[in-house]
Phi, psi and omega in degrees: 000330179297319178297315181298316180297318182293318178297317179299319179297318179298321180295316180298319180292321182293323183271359185284163172247135184239157179227138179239116182062233179265357184257120179272135178235120178274134175261112186266124181262352180180183178217177185237143170220159180241132179240133177274119181261121173286323181297315181271347182057048178195165174271141179237136180264133179232149174252141183229136175237127179249153185292162178304320188280352188302319182262014176286122184297341180273355184232038184291343180266353184289138177244159191228143173295160179250138169244121175262122186245122177276164187052050191306314183299323183289319191251358187299309183295319179299309182296320180298317179296317181294313181297319177299314180298321185278341190235339187293140176295339177296326179271331184056035177283321180054038179276342178198161178286151171303140187220155173268125180258128174244113182253121183267122177284152185278149168242309180212097186298314184296325177290312190279334187257359183242148178260344184230161178263148169250134182294127177229158180295326180260154176302145179224167183254013186301158171098015182263018185300319180296321178297319181293319176296324176298319177300314181297312188282325187258344181238306186292307183297315175301323178298314180294318179300325181285325186272335188230163178276100187243154171264164177294339184293127183222137179237138176248131181232129178214152181239140176064241175297328174296326175293325176295315177298321178299318177296319178298322178294317179301320184283355179266116185295341180268004181300142182274354184276152179260336183211156187219137173238111183251110187259115181043058185294146182275067182298331182303335184299317183216057186299318182294319179296321179298318179298318179296322179292322178295324179302329182248024182298143183264164176295333178298313179295317181294339179277353181261161181272136178225129176240126179244125176253135180241132179262163175272107181260018177090162185302320185290335181257006183303315182296326184277351186235281188299313182297325178292319177296313180299320181294317178298318178301315180295320179299318181292313185292337177287348184278357180213147175268348179285158173304133185277157176255030185239137174230139175236137182223135180258125179255092188289343179264001182243143176260185185300326183276328185270342188292333183303324183301303182288328181291325176300314181296309182295321180294318178294324175300314184294310186289344181258359178279153179288143178291000000 
């Protein structure tokens, strides 16, 4: 809890606005851009945070890893504060490299974060997850690579249905990402499909880092959450005799809504540690 409290404090300080005397100074943590997607046939709004050193005239040749963050509006300030705390030279923590964060704002979560449809009485747009990943990989990332000084290293982070999409990306051998943080993923949405994908998982996927965070959803939902996460973890780890690059952690004091804060910190620690 001490770590969580300290991280939360850093986020508040990082996102604050300060005033000195009669002169107000805004501390800007990011900006917004809009990209027209041919794949999705719509415009998408993204928030971007760049590291302190990016505009330093002495580091014009430096390149930075990319973090793609789902549910962007919800998690952008939190993730920006945590990444800044863990990577900025001002802190000298050196827990992870300075990174460019791209947070995608939502248009239709159920459409974009799911690969399968659930039957409903009313028409629904579910099942567009593959299309959304194509947008990220073939349009958004190339756009960012062209506009900013980026490294090939890429991390995908998602919570809930976003965590489900993150897992689907990890299980895809053609995925462009190197690491994945899946926070309390909604595996229940397409549990059978996930099992089938694990059955055919490639060595490429097993060679990448995956962090799964599980929240405490109460006794009545235990079967639908923790056990499903644990079972998926076991299925994946059984696919190789080599040391795995996967970690799963249960946060018994956190619920589905509160877990992203601590899971972002713990997940970034894991994927950036040396093997």
